Backbone as a printed PyTorch tensor [residue, N CA C, xyz], in Angstrom:
tensor([[[-17.3870,   4.7220, -14.6850],
         [-16.3680,   4.6640, -13.5620],
         [-15.0180,   4.0810, -14.2240]],

        [[-14.0490,   4.3690, -13.6770],
         [-12.6880,   4.1620, -14.1540],
         [-12.0520,   2.8100, -13.6370]],

        [[-11.3770,   2.2370, -14.4190],
         [-10.9950,   0.6480, -14.0620],
         [ -9.3100,   0.8760, -13.7060]],

        [[ -9.2580,   0.6880, -12.3290],
         [ -7.7420,   0.9100, -11.9980],
         [ -6.7580,  -0.0850, -12.7130]],

        [[ -7.2910,  -1.2770, -12.9500],
         [ -6.4530,  -2.2710, -13.5680],
         [ -6.1950,  -1.9070, -15.0560]],

        [[ -7.0120,  -1.3880, -15.7460],
         [ -6.5870,  -0.6710, -17.1280],
         [ -5.7570,   0.2530, -17.2710]],

        [[ -6.0590,   1.3490, -16.0160],
         [ -5.0980,   2.3810, -15.9420],
         [ -3.5020,   1.9540, -15.5220]],

        [[ -3.6530,   0.8680, -14.7860],
         [ -1.8750,   0.5780, -14.5520],
         [ -1.5150,  -0.3690, -15.6780]],

        [[ -2.4000,  -0.8900, -16.3750],
         [ -1.9740,  -1.5780, -17.7700],
         [ -1.2470,  -0.7340, -18.7470]],

        [[ -2.1770,   0.5200, -18.9680],
         [ -1.8270,   1.6100, -19.8600],
         [ -0.4500,   2.2880, -19.5380]],

        [[ -0.3340,   2.3360, -18.0450],
         [  0.9980,   3.1870, -17.4670],
         [  2.2450,   2.2630, -17.9140]],

        [[  1.8240,   0.9090, -17.6310],
         [  3.1620,   0.0990, -17.6500],
         [  3.7210,   0.0500, -19.2160]],

        [[  2.6550,   0.4090, -20.2150],
         [  3.2510,   0.4480, -21.5410],
         [  3.7820,   1.9040, -21.9410]],

        [[  3.8040,   3.0480, -20.9840],
         [  4.2420,   4.1930, -21.2980],
         [  5.5040,   4.3810, -20.7460]],

        [[  6.4730,   4.5030, -21.6560],
         [  7.8960,   4.5950, -21.6210],
         [  8.2600,   5.8510, -20.8950]],

        [[  7.5620,   6.8010, -20.9410],
         [  8.0630,   7.9620, -20.2050],
         [  7.4340,   8.0910, -18.9390]],

        [[  6.8540,   7.1220, -18.4190],
         [  6.1080,   7.1370, -17.0600],
         [  7.2780,   6.7650, -16.0320]],

        [[  7.1650,   7.1080, -14.8470],
         [  8.0360,   6.3360, -13.7480],
         [  7.1780,   5.3590, -12.9210]],

        [[  5.8660,   5.0600, -13.4580],
         [  5.0260,   3.9420, -12.8140],
         [  4.9280,   4.4140, -11.4450]],

        [[  4.4660,   5.3790, -11.1180],
         [  4.2490,   5.6620,  -9.7620],
         [  2.9530,   6.5940,  -9.4760]],

        [[  2.2170,   5.9110,  -8.5340],
         [  0.8490,   6.5540,  -8.4410],
         [  0.7560,   7.8940,  -8.2230]],

        [[  1.6270,   8.6200,  -7.1660],
         [  1.7350,  10.2210,  -7.0510],
         [  2.2640,  10.8090,  -8.0980]],

        [[  3.0300,  10.2800,  -9.0340],
         [  3.6150,  11.0630, -10.0690],
         [  2.7300,  10.9770, -11.4030]],

        [[  2.4850,   9.7900, -11.7010],
         [  1.8950,   9.3590, -12.8590],
         [  0.2970,   9.0340, -12.7460]],

        [[ -0.0200,   7.8200, -12.1450],
         [ -1.4880,   7.5360, -11.8790],
         [ -2.4170,   8.3150, -11.8530]],

        [[ -2.1460,   8.9620, -10.4020],
         [ -3.1010,   9.9280,  -9.9630],
         [ -3.3440,  11.0830, -10.7060]],

        [[ -2.0790,  11.8710, -11.1750],
         [ -2.1830,  13.1120, -12.1470],
         [ -3.2470,  12.8600, -13.3170]],

        [[ -2.9030,  11.6560, -13.9040],
         [ -3.5650,  11.1650, -15.0080],
         [ -5.0600,  11.0580, -14.7800]],

        [[ -5.4940,  10.4360, -13.7040],
         [ -6.6240,  10.5120, -13.0980],
         [ -7.5480,  11.6310, -13.0880]],

        [[ -6.7720,  12.5810, -12.7770],
         [ -7.2730,  13.9400, -12.4690],
         [ -7.3700,  14.7160, -13.6930]],

        [[ -6.2790,  14.5240, -14.6900],
         [ -6.5880,  15.1010, -15.8650],
         [ -7.6630,  14.6410, -16.8510]],

        [[ -7.8440,  13.3600, -16.5470],
         [ -9.2460,  12.7460, -17.2650],
         [-10.5990,  12.9630, -16.5460]],

        [[-10.3010,  13.6790, -15.4280],
         [-11.4940,  14.0240, -14.5250],
         [-12.3200,  12.7460, -13.8470]],

        [[-11.4370,  11.7610, -13.7120],
         [-11.9410,  10.6510, -12.9510],
         [-12.3060,  11.0930, -11.5360]],

        [[-13.2330,  10.5000, -10.9670],
         [-13.5600,  10.7350,  -9.4920],
         [-12.1230,  10.0020,  -8.6390]],

        [[-11.9820,  11.0010,  -7.6550],
         [-10.9710,  10.4810,  -6.6220],
         [-11.5740,  10.8180,  -5.3200]],

        [[-11.1930,   9.9470,  -4.3490],
         [-11.5680,  10.0990,  -2.8960],
         [-10.3140,  10.3070,  -2.0940]],

        [[-10.0820,  11.0890,  -0.9790],
         [ -9.1020,  10.9470,   0.0590],
         [ -9.5230,  10.8140,   1.4620]],

        [[ -8.8210,  10.3200,   2.1500],
         [ -9.1580,   9.9530,   3.4040],
         [ -8.0150,  10.3510,   4.3110]],

        [[ -8.3220,  11.1060,   5.5830],
         [ -7.0490,  11.2440,   6.5440],
         [ -6.7990,  10.1010,   7.1040]],

        [[ -5.5300,   9.9480,   7.2460],
         [ -5.0260,   8.7630,   7.8380],
         [ -3.9400,   9.2150,   8.9960]],

        [[ -3.9380,   8.4920,  10.1060],
         [ -2.8870,   8.8280,  11.0150],
         [ -2.2380,   7.4310,  11.3330]],

        [[ -1.0940,   7.1270,  11.1690],
         [ -0.2160,   6.1130,  11.4920],
         [  0.8310,   5.8990,  10.6770]],

        [[  1.3470,   4.5940,  10.7440],
         [  2.5390,   4.3380,   9.6370],
         [  2.0800,   4.3790,   8.3540]],

        [[  2.9150,   5.1090,   7.6140],
         [  2.6230,   5.1750,   6.1280],
         [  4.1390,   5.2010,   5.4780]],

        [[  4.3810,   4.3890,   4.5320],
         [  5.2450,   4.6820,   3.4440],
         [  4.8440,   4.6520,   1.9400]],

        [[  5.5000,   5.6740,   1.1160],
         [  5.1540,   5.3950,  -0.1980],
         [  5.7650,   4.5560,  -0.8480]],

        [[  5.2750,   3.3250,  -1.6370],
         [  6.1460,   2.3730,  -1.8390],
         [  5.4180,   2.1940,  -3.5210]],

        [[  5.6700,   3.4330,  -4.2090],
         [  5.2230,   3.6270,  -5.5940],
         [  6.4480,   3.1070,  -6.5670]],

        [[  7.4050,   2.8230,  -6.2160],
         [  8.3820,   2.2520,  -7.0830],
         [  9.0290,   1.1380,  -6.3110]],

        [[  9.7810,   0.2370,  -7.0130],
         [ 10.3800,  -0.8880,  -6.7280],
         [ 11.5210,  -0.3890,  -5.9320]],

        [[ 12.1220,   0.6900,  -5.8630],
         [ 13.0510,   0.9380,  -4.9930],
         [ 12.6020,   1.2960,  -3.8150]],

        [[ 11.3200,   2.2140,  -3.6580],
         [ 10.9450,   2.5170,  -2.2300],
         [ 10.3670,   1.1980,  -1.6270]],

        [[  9.6570,   0.4630,  -2.2780],
         [  9.2380,  -0.9310,  -1.7800],
         [ 10.4250,  -1.6710,  -1.2880]],

        [[ 11.5980,  -1.7500,  -1.9740],
         [ 12.6760,  -2.4280,  -1.1910],
         [ 13.1470,  -1.6450,   0.0200]],

        [[ 13.3530,  -0.4100,   0.0770],
         [ 13.6820,   0.5090,   0.9890],
         [ 12.8160,   0.2670,   2.4370]],

        [[ 11.3340,   0.2200,   2.0250],
         [ 10.5240,   0.0660,   3.0640],
         [ 10.3310,  -1.4380,   3.8770]],

        [[ 10.6480,  -2.3350,   2.9870],
         [ 11.1140,  -3.6770,   3.7550],
         [ 12.4010,  -3.6850,   4.5170]],

        [[ 13.5410,  -2.9280,   4.1190],
         [ 14.5330,  -3.2300,   4.8580],
         [ 14.4130,  -2.1420,   6.2050]],

        [[ 13.5680,  -1.3210,   6.2540],
         [ 13.2440,  -0.5610,   7.3600],
         [ 12.7860,  -1.5200,   8.3730]],

        [[ 12.2920,  -2.7420,   8.1910],
         [ 11.7700,  -3.6190,   9.0130],
         [ 12.8980,  -4.4720,  10.0270]],

        [[ 14.0300,  -4.3100,   9.3900],
         [ 15.0960,  -4.7940,  10.1160],
         [ 15.9180,  -4.0940,  11.0590]],

        [[ 15.3670,  -2.8330,  11.3050],
         [ 15.9400,  -2.2840,  12.3010],
         [ 15.5230,  -2.4690,  13.7830]],

        [[ 16.1690,  -2.0960,  14.8880],
         [ 15.8600,  -2.6830,  16.1270],
         [ 14.4340,  -2.2580,  16.6910]],

        [[ 14.0570,  -0.8950,  16.2630],
         [ 12.5400,  -0.5060,  16.7070],
         [ 11.9080,   0.1470,  15.5080]],

        [[ 11.6380,  -0.8690,  14.3500],
         [ 11.2480,  -0.1100,  13.3250],
         [  9.6120,   0.6760,  13.3980]],

        [[  9.4140,   1.3450,  12.6610],
         [  8.2320,   2.4160,  12.8550],
         [  7.1640,   1.4580,  12.7570]],

        [[  6.9790,   0.4170,  11.8470],
         [  5.8790,  -0.3700,  11.6880],
         [  6.0670,  -1.6860,  12.4830]],

        [[  5.6120,  -1.8760,  13.7120],
         [  5.8820,  -3.0290,  14.5180],
         [  5.1370,  -4.1510,  13.9490]],

        [[  5.6920,  -5.1270,  13.5220],
         [  4.9660,  -6.2880,  12.9090],
         [  4.6740,  -7.2110,  14.0060]],

        [[  5.1730,  -7.1240,  15.0830],
         [  4.7170,  -8.1810,  16.3550],
         [  3.8050,  -7.4130,  16.9390]],

        [[  3.0460,  -6.2260,  16.8040],
         [  2.1120,  -5.8070,  17.5900],
         [  0.9190,  -6.6590,  17.5450]],

        [[  0.4920,  -7.1580,  18.6840],
         [ -0.6350,  -8.3620,  18.4820],
         [ -2.0080,  -7.5190,  18.4850]],

        [[ -2.0510,  -6.1240,  18.4890],
         [ -3.3230,  -5.3910,  18.1130],
         [ -3.1560,  -5.0290,  16.6840]],

        [[ -2.3130,  -5.4000,  15.8720],
         [ -2.3090,  -4.9590,  14.5680],
         [ -2.2280,  -6.4500,  13.7360]],

        [[ -3.6250,  -6.6280,  13.2690],
         [ -3.7020,  -7.8580,  12.3720],
         [ -3.0800,  -7.7880,  10.8690]],

        [[ -2.4100,  -8.7060,  10.5590],
         [ -1.9530,  -8.9250,   9.2800],
         [ -3.0050,  -9.7820,   8.3680]],

        [[ -3.8200,  -8.9450,   7.4870],
         [ -4.6070,  -9.6880,   6.7100],
         [ -3.7190, -10.0910,   5.2990]],

        [[ -3.9690, -11.4970,   5.0140],
         [ -3.1150, -11.8300,   3.6000],
         [ -3.6310, -13.2270,   3.1980]],

        [[ -3.2520, -13.3110,   1.9450],
         [ -3.8070, -14.5710,   1.1910],
         [ -2.7920, -15.3630,   0.9060]],

        [[ -1.6800, -15.4020,   1.7020],
         [ -0.6190, -16.2390,   1.6720],
         [ -0.9810, -17.7350,   1.7640]],

        [[ -0.2600, -18.6180,   1.3190],
         [ -0.3110, -20.0050,   1.5790],
         [  0.1560, -20.5320,   2.6960]],

        [[ -0.4140, -21.5780,   3.2820],
         [  0.0690, -22.0090,   4.5550],
         [  1.4240, -23.0360,   3.9400]],

        [[  2.4340, -22.7550,   4.4210],
         [  3.6570, -23.2530,   4.1160],
         [  4.2790, -23.7720,   5.4130]],

        [[  5.4760, -24.6220,   5.2410],
         [  5.8910, -25.0770,   6.4350],
         [  6.7890, -23.8930,   6.9430]],

        [[  7.3730, -24.1910,   8.1370],
         [  8.2440, -23.1190,   8.7480],
         [  9.5630, -23.0950,   8.0940]],

        [[ 10.1860, -21.8220,   8.1930],
         [ 11.4250, -21.7450,   7.4560],
         [ 12.5080, -22.6940,   7.9310]],

        [[ 13.1250, -23.4880,   7.0520],
         [ 14.0160, -24.2110,   7.2060],
         [ 15.6740, -23.4560,   7.2900]],

        [[ 16.2050, -23.8100,   8.2150],
         [ 17.7050, -23.0670,   8.1990],
         [ 18.6240, -24.2190,   8.4280]],

        [[ 19.3170, -24.3900,   7.5940],
         [ 20.3870, -25.4510,   7.3710],
         [ 21.5400, -25.2890,   8.7410]],

        [[ 22.2940, -26.2540,   9.3010],
         [ 23.4250, -25.9510,   9.8340],
         [ 24.4970, -25.2180,   9.5100]],

        [[ 24.5930, -25.1680,   8.1420],
         [ 25.6260, -24.5320,   7.6980],
         [ 25.3850, -23.1570,   7.3300]],

        [[ 24.1710, -22.9640,   7.3600],
         [ 23.6160, -21.4290,   7.0910],
         [ 24.3740, -20.3290,   8.1880]],

        [[ 24.3100, -19.1060,   7.4250],
         [ 24.8140, -18.0040,   8.2560],
         [ 23.9230, -16.9510,   8.1630]],

        [[ 23.2030, -16.4830,   9.0280],
         [ 22.1540, -15.3270,   8.8730],
         [ 22.4500, -14.3760,   9.8990]],

        [[ 22.1940, -13.0730,   9.5510],
         [ 22.2040, -11.9260,  10.6070],
         [ 21.2170, -10.8270,   9.9540]],

        [[ 20.7580, -10.1330,  10.9240],
         [ 19.7620,  -9.0790,  10.6450],
         [ 18.8840,  -9.2850,   9.4810]],

        [[ 18.0360, -10.2370,   9.4870],
         [ 17.1150, -10.7590,   8.4100],
         [ 15.8280, -11.2020,   8.8070]],

        [[ 14.9220, -10.8070,   8.1300],
         [ 13.5520, -11.6620,   8.4020],
         [ 13.2650, -12.6550,   7.6540]],

        [[ 12.8890, -13.7980,   7.9320],
         [ 12.7760, -15.0620,   7.1670],
         [ 11.2800, -15.4630,   7.3360]],

        [[ 10.6190, -15.6170,   5.8620],
         [  9.3370, -16.0790,   5.9800],
         [  9.2770, -17.3980,   5.9930]],

        [[  7.9480, -17.9210,   6.2890],
         [  7.8550, -19.3420,   6.0840],
         [  7.8720, -19.9530,   4.6550]],

        [[  8.1800, -21.0650,   4.5350],
         [  8.6620, -21.5350,   3.1710],
         [  9.7200, -21.5170,   2.6280]],

        [[ 10.6820, -20.6290,   3.3060],
         [ 11.9810, -20.3560,   3.0270],
         [ 12.9680, -21.3760,   3.3320]],

        [[ 13.9870, -21.8620,   2.3910],
         [ 15.0480, -22.7400,   2.7310],
         [ 16.2790, -21.9840,   2.7050]],

        [[ 16.8610, -22.0810,   3.8290],
         [ 18.3780, -21.5100,   3.7400],
         [ 19.5370, -22.3350,   3.9310]],

        [[ 20.2980, -22.3660,   2.9160],
         [ 21.5960, -23.1580,   2.8740],
         [ 22.6660, -22.5000,   2.9470]],

        [[ 22.7910, -21.0790,   2.6320],
         [ 23.9400, -20.2510,   2.4920],
         [ 23.8090, -19.1510,   3.5060]],

        [[ 24.4250, -18.0940,   2.8120],
         [ 24.4270, -16.8000,   3.8790],
         [ 23.4870, -15.7970,   3.4040]],

        [[ 22.8480, -15.2750,   4.5980],
         [ 21.8630, -14.3300,   4.1660],
         [ 22.1140, -12.8980,   5.4030]],

        [[ 22.1890, -11.8330,   4.8420],
         [ 22.4630, -10.9700,   5.6680],
         [ 21.6030,  -9.6520,   5.2620]],

        [[ 21.0080,  -8.8060,   6.4410],
         [ 20.3790,  -7.6750,   6.1500],
         [ 19.4650,  -7.7620,   4.9310]],

        [[ 18.4490,  -9.0450,   5.0830],
         [ 17.5670,  -8.9250,   4.0110],
         [ 16.0510,  -9.5510,   4.4960]],

        [[ 15.1820,  -9.3780,   3.9690],
         [ 13.8310,  -9.7440,   3.8360],
         [ 13.5040, -10.6900,   2.9270]],

        [[ 13.2690, -12.1810,   3.3350],
         [ 12.9240, -13.2720,   2.6010],
         [ 11.4120, -13.5500,   2.5320]],

        [[ 10.7880, -13.4200,   1.4140],
         [  9.3280, -13.9020,   1.4750],
         [  9.0570, -15.0750,   0.6750]],

        [[  7.8230, -15.6880,   0.9040],
         [  7.4890, -16.9830,   0.0770],
         [  7.8940, -16.6700,  -1.4190]],

        [[  8.3130, -18.0070,  -1.6300],
         [  8.5970, -17.9300,  -3.2230],
         [  9.7790, -17.4770,  -3.7300]]])
């Protein structure tokens, strides 16, 4: 059986790779005749195989009606995040069009951003 962690480490050292599942990791697994499985999925999906696409998908959440409704009570978010205090926003802070996670401290300006823990 193939070890995905090992494949990712190998790919990270390949200077010719774009470090993308669809372009590099999965084709290499097929080339090596590793077993792969696919499942039909209907619902929200974004390919976040690169840092650029990960960044873009996070900024999509800032729109008035994002395709992924993170406030839908029927859609649970499973995470291993720490329990941190609520976000602190100072009186001098200036925020607009942003999502701010718990544990964040804002003392300056934040616009069109998604801020997570840490």
